[in-house]
ZAMARGU-4260 file (C-alpha; in steps of 0.2 Angstrom, whole numbers, plus 5000, padded with zeros to 4 digits):
<rodrens>
0) 5070/5012/4878 | 5059/5020/4864 | 5042/5025/4869 | 5045/5021/4888 | 5043/5035/4901
5) 5060/5035/4910 | 5060/5040/4929 | 5064/5059/4930 | 5073/5058/4947 | 5087/5047/4954
10) 5084/5036/4968 | 5089/5045/4984 | 5101/5038/4997 | 5103/5054/5007 | 5094/5071/5006
15) 5106/5083/5015 | 5118/5082/5007 | 5110/5075/4991 | 5116/5058/4985 | 5106/5048/4973
20) 5109/5033/4961 | 5103/5031/4943 | 5086/5022/4941 | 5087/5005/4933 | 5076/5011/4918
25) 5088/5025/4914 | 5103/5013/4913 | 5096/5005/4897 | 5099/5022/4887 | 5116/5024/4878
30) 5116/5042/4885 | 5109/5042/4903 | 5096/5057/4905 | 5103/5072/4915 | 5088/5072/4927
35) 5090/5053/4931 | 5109/5053/4932 | 5117/5049/4948 | 5123/5063/4961 | 5137/5063/4973
40) 5138/5077/4985 | 5149/5079/5001 | 5144/5096/5008 | 5129/5103/4999 | 5126/5111/4982
45) 5133/5128/4981 | 5123/5140/4969 | 5135/5150/4958 | 5128/5162/4945 | 5138/5160/4928
50) 5139/5180/4927 | 5148/5180/4944 | 5159/5163/4941 | 5177/5165/4941 | 5191/5152/4939
55) 5208/5156/4947 | 5223/5148/4938 | 5238/5150/4949 | 5252/5141/4959 | 5267/5137/4949
60) 5262/5146/4933 | 5271/5161/4924 | 5256/5172/4924 | 5242/5168/4936 | 5225/5175/4930
65) 5206/5173/4932 | 5194/5168/4919 | 5175/5172/4918 | 5161/5161/4911 | 5158/5172/4895
70) 5176/5171/4891 | 5177/5152/4893 | 5163/5150/4882 | 5173/5159/4867 | 5187/5147/4868
75) 5190/5131/4859 | 5177/5117/4863 | 5176/5098/4863 | 5162/5086/4865 | 5165/5068/4873
80) 5154/5054/4877 | 5160/5046/4894 | 5157/5035/4908 | 5155/5044/4925 | 5156/5032/4939
85) 5158/5035/4958 | 5172/5026/4966 | 5160/5018/4979 | 5149/5010/4966 | 5145/4993/4970
90) 5150/4995/4989 | 5135/4986/4995 | 5142/4970/4987 | 5158/4970/4998 | 5159/4957/5013
95) 5162/4962/5028 | 5153/4979/5025 | 5163/4994/5023 | 5159/5013/5029 | 5152/5025/5016
100) 5137/5028/5006 | 5128/5011/5002 | 5129/5012/4983 | 5122/4997/4974 | 5128/4996/4956
105) 5119/5011/4950 | 5131/5025/4954 | 5136/5026/4936 | 5130/5034/4920 | 5137/5038/4902
110) 5134/5057/4897 | 5140/5068/4883 | 5149/5082/4891 | 5155/5098/4881 | 5168/5110/4887
115) 5185/5119/4885 | 5201/5108/4886 | 5210/5112/4902 | 5227/5114/4893 | 5218/5128/4883
120) 5218/5139/4899 | 5234/5133/4905 | 5243/5138/4889 | 5240/5157/4893 | 5246/5155/4911
125) 5262/5145/4906 | 5265/5130/4918 | 5281/5131/4927 | 5294/5116/4924 | 5294/5112/4942
130) 5275/5108/4943 | 5270/5090/4945 | 5251/5091/4948 | 5237/5102/4947 | 5225/5104/4962
135) 5207/5107/4958 | 5196/5116/4970 | 5177/5116/4970 | 5166/5130/4978 | 5159/5117/4990
140) 5166/5115/5008 | 5162/5108/5025 | 5169/5097/5039 | 5179/5081/5035 | 5189/5072/5048
145) 5185/5085/5061 | 5192/5100/5051 | 5185/5113/5039 | 5190/5110/5021 | 5185/5113/5003
150) 5183/5099/4991 | 5200/5097/4982 | 5207/5084/4972 | 5223/5084/4961 | 5229/5076/4945
155) 5246/5072/4939 | 5252/5084/4926 | 5250/5072/4911 | 5232/5068/4915 | 5227/5087/4919
160) 5235/5093/4903 | 5228/5079/4892 | 5217/5087/4878 | 5202/5078/4883 | 5202/5084/4901
165) 5188/5097/4900 | 5181/5112/4910 | 5164/5106/4906 | 5149/5118/4904 | 5136/5107/4896
170) 5129/5089/4899 | 5119/5080/4885 | 5117/5097/4876 | 5111/5108/4890 | 5120/5119/4902
175) 5126/5110/4918 | 5112/5109/4932 | 5117/5114/4950 | 5117/5096/4956 | 5130/5091/4942
180) 5142/5105/4945 | 5135/5121/4937 | 5142/5132/4930 | 5158/5123/4927 | 5165/5106/4932
185) 5181/5097/4928 | 5178/5081/4918 | 5193/5068/4917 | 5190/5054/4905 | 5194/5036/4911
190) 5195/5041/4930 | 5183/5039/4944 | 5171/5053/4948 | 5180/5060/4962 | 5193/5067/4949
195) 5178/5077/4941 | 5178/5091/4953 | 5161/5100/4953 | 5157/5119/4955 | 5176/5122/4950
200) 5183/5138/4955 | 5201/5135/4956 | 5216/5126/4949 | 5234/5128/4955 | 5250/5120/4949
205) 5261/5112/4963 | 5278/5105/4965 | 5274/5091/4976 | 5260/5078/4977 | 5244/5085/4985
210) 5240/5078/5002 | 5223/5084/5005 | 5208/5075/5014 | 5200/5068/4997 | 5218/5063/4991
215) 5226/5054/5005 | 5212/5050/5019 | 5197/5047/5008 | 5195/5040/4990 | 5211/5028/4993
220) 5212/5009/4992 | 5216/5004/5010 | 5220/4986/5009 | 5231/4974/5020 | 5240/4982/5035
225) 5257/4987/5030 | 5252/4991/5013 | 5252/5009/5008 | 5236/5018/5004 | 5234/5022/4985
230) 5222/5035/4978 | 5208/5028/4967 | 5212/5034/4949 | 5209/5024/4933 | 5191/5016/4931
235) 5193/4997/4933 | 5185/4986/4920 | 5167/4983/4923 | 5150/4978/4916 | 5132/4980/4920
240) 5117/4969/4915 | 5102/4980/4911 | 5091/4966/4904 | 5083/4955/4910 | 5078/4963/4926
245) 5079/4953/4942 | 5060/4953/4944 | 5059/4945/4926 | 5050/4928/4923 | 5055/4922/4907
250) 5046/4907/4900 | 5054/4891/4897 | 5060/4889/4879 | 5056/4906/4874 | 5071/4916/4868
255) 5076/4932/4876 | 5091/4944/4875 | 5103/4947/4889 | 5111/4964/4887 | 5120/4978/4896
260) 5136/4989/4896 | 5155/4987/4899 | 5168/5000/4901 | 5186/5002/4907 | 5197/5017/4910
265) 5213/5009/4905 | 5209/5002/4888 | 5194/4998/4876 | 5183/4984/4881 | 5187/4969/4869
270) 5177/4954/4877 | 5161/4951/4887 | 5158/4933/4892 | 5140/4928/4899 | 5136/4913/4910
275) 5118/4908/4911 | 5119/4893/4923 | 5133/4881/4928 | 5137/4879/4909 | 5152/4887/4900
280) 5154/4905/4897 | 5147/4911/4880 | 5154/4927/4870 | 5142/4941/4869 | 5140/4952/4853
285) 5149/4969/4856 | 5142/4985/4849 | 5153/5000/4844 | 5154/5013/4858 | 5150/5031/4854
290) 5168/5037/4858 | 5184/5031/4867 | 5177/5035/4884 | 5160/5028/4882 | 5153/5012/4888
295) 5152/4997/4876 | 5135/4989/4873 | 5134/4970/4873 | 5121/4957/4870 | 5118/4939/4869
300) 5103/4928/4864 | 5097/4915/4876 | 5084/4902/4876 | 5081/4895/4894 | 5081/4876/4894
305) 5076/4872/4912 | 5064/4880/4924 | 5069/4887/4941 | 5082/4900/4947 | 5096/4905/4935
310) 5110/4917/4940 | 5116/4927/4925 | 5134/4933/4925 | 5143/4945/4914 | 5162/4946/4914
315) 5171/4960/4904 | 5190/4961/4898 | 5199/4975/4891 | 5212/4977/4878 | 5226/4977/4892
320) 5219/4959/4898 | 5212/4966/4913 | 5197/4956/4918 | 5183/4957/4931 | 5185/4946/4945
325) 5171/4934/4950 | 5169/4941/4967 | 5172/4958/4975 | 5190/4962/4980 | 5188/4969/4997
330) 5196/4985/5004 | 5192/4995/5019 | 5183/5010/5012 | 5174/5000/4998 | 5181/5007/4983
335) 5183/5001/4965 | 5171/4986/4967 | 5171/4978/4949 | 5165/4960/4952 | 5157/4952/4937
340) 5139/4958/4935 | 5125/4946/4942 | 5106/4945/4939 | 5095/4931/4946 | 5079/4926/4936
345) 5066/4913/4939 | 5062/4903/4923 | 5044/4897/4924 | 5035/4884/4914 | 5026/4891/4899
350) 5009/4890/4907 | 5014/4900/4923 | 5026/4912/4916 | 5021/4931/4919 | 5028/4936/4902
355) 5040/4930/4889 | 5048/4946/4883 | 5055/4952/4900 | 5073/4951/4893 | 5069/4962/4878
360) 5068/4978/4888 | 5082/4990/4884
</rodrens>
């Protein structure tokens, strides 16, 4: 949005701990501004000085060791554009309501993270062949389910040791801020944000699947009775409409552009279909994403032909054939909502319209 002053703060959901979602205007940007990017915090933001930060590499490794911030900055570095989405994004769309923070569809953003590939630090330690997962520990801790716990989450070995799994130190070209995990956070492309452990201080290899609170009690798909819980993992295919806004009042017969983003953790987005009324779906034009883990821009030119209410729908499909459902797929904790994106606008006769370019924003 060239020439537009974006909001400098996310929209607060809770103050303590601080949780906030990305403002609508910031979601029109290819790269979401750091100071507008959504924040998910469970226990409060720990303050860690880079000069005193240490990462402990242990568990089933041949040579456990600790790594300091200055040493980390001397290692091989990589920069990736990627979508970071909270697993609870869109929870308010589910019926009946579910527990958890009332995220709308703005607990998401696309940022440029830079850091050291995690395999670069495990190579020095030497991973034991018996290891099946790495458990990552944040410096934040508190009460969960009546017990004191640190924030911990595990990754299977193939994901942990993927060359694009980063010990990130920078976001959009600047050092991480405290609310986004400074001085170092984990970044795992293609997975829900719970995997991206902030304020990272420990990584240990284990021989059995991890069963901590944030792996088996929270951040799981809890569906029908008798169905085992499954940890949330890969980002589900999803889309977002950024223009027109819900308060837009396009004029009858005046062309405008419907636009937004689509993403998937499993495969590239290959198709976005748009429905402007009860009419057939039309294929949107896709832009080239800035990287394999970034979101894909899409757009469709539309000329309203009748006045009144219109419900605009966007439905994405990825290269594996996964398609957004038309309605939210309910689960007891409200995770992974990826229903087709929806915006309602009112098309007004030309003489009564508040503006004819509302759909051009973004």
